[in-house]
C-alpha positions in Angstrom: 115.7 40.3 116.6 113.9 42.5 119.5 110.3 41.6 118.8 110.5 38.0 120.0 111.1 37.1 123.9 113.9 35.2 126.0 113.1 32.0 125.6 112.2 32.2 121.8 115.8 34.3 121.1 117.4 31.2 123.4 115.8 28.5 121.5 116.7 30.0 117.8 120.6 30.6 119.1 120.6 27.0 120.5 119.3 25.6 117.2 116.5 24.1 118.9 113.9 26.0 116.7 113.6 27.3 113.4 111.2 30.5 112.5 108.8 30.2 109.1 107.3 32.8 108.2 104.1 32.8 105.2 102.4 35.0 103.4 98.6 35.9 103.9 98.4 34.8 100.3 100.0 31.5 101.2 97.8 31.3 104.4 95.0 31.7 102.3 96.0 29.2 99.8 96.7 26.4 102.6 93.3 27.2 104.5 91.9 26.7 101.3 93.1 23.4 100.2 92.4 22.0 103.8 89.0 23.3 103.3 88.8 21.2 100.1 90.6 18.3 101.6 88.9 17.9 104.9 86.0 20.3 105.0 87.3 22.2 107.7 87.5 25.7 107.9 90.7 27.0 109.8 91.3 30.4 111.0 93.6 32.5 109.4 96.1 32.7 112.2 96.4 29.0 111.8 96.6 28.7 108.0 100.1 30.2 108.3 101.2 27.1 110.0 99.6 25.2 107.4 100.9 27.4 104.4 104.2 26.5 106.6 103.9 22.6 106.0 105.0 22.9 102.5 108.6 24.6 103.6 109.5 21.9 105.5 110.8 18.8 103.6 109.2 15.6 105.6 109.5 12.3 104.9 106.4 10.2 104.0 107.2 8.1 107.3 107.3 11.2 109.3 104.2 12.2 111.2 103.3 16.1 111.5 100.9 17.4 114.3 99.4 21.1 113.7 96.9 22.9 116.1 94.6 24.4 114.5 93.0 26.8 117.2 89.9 29.1 116.5 87.7 29.3 114.0 87.3 30.3 110.3 83.8 31.0 109.8 84.6 34.1 111.3 87.2 35.2 108.3 84.5 34.0 105.8 84.3 37.8 105.1 88.4 37.5 104.2 87.7 34.4 102.4 85.2 35.8 100.1 87.3 38.8 99.2 90.6 36.4 98.5 88.1 34.0 96.4 86.9 37.0 94.2 89.9 39.0 93.9 91.3 35.9 92.7 88.6 35.1 90.4 88.9 38.3 88.6 92.6 37.7 87.9 92.5 34.4 86.7 89.1 34.0 84.7 
């Protein structure tokens, strides 16, 4: 893929990294779950990493570390818009 750099390409080709993707809806749902459970509003960019958690079958004994960078307060309009549209679709 021409959009990734040579280091990422090499890591992928050697099997040392796996790339996952999450839709914006999956990211918003993951962010809202974190907000409900922990009271943390993540930036939407970091919320994509949260969404990817559900794609990986972790063992209960495994520990997972995610770096949540940014702040979600700057994304409140996107959160509000998503929640408003979701409520309209599912009254």
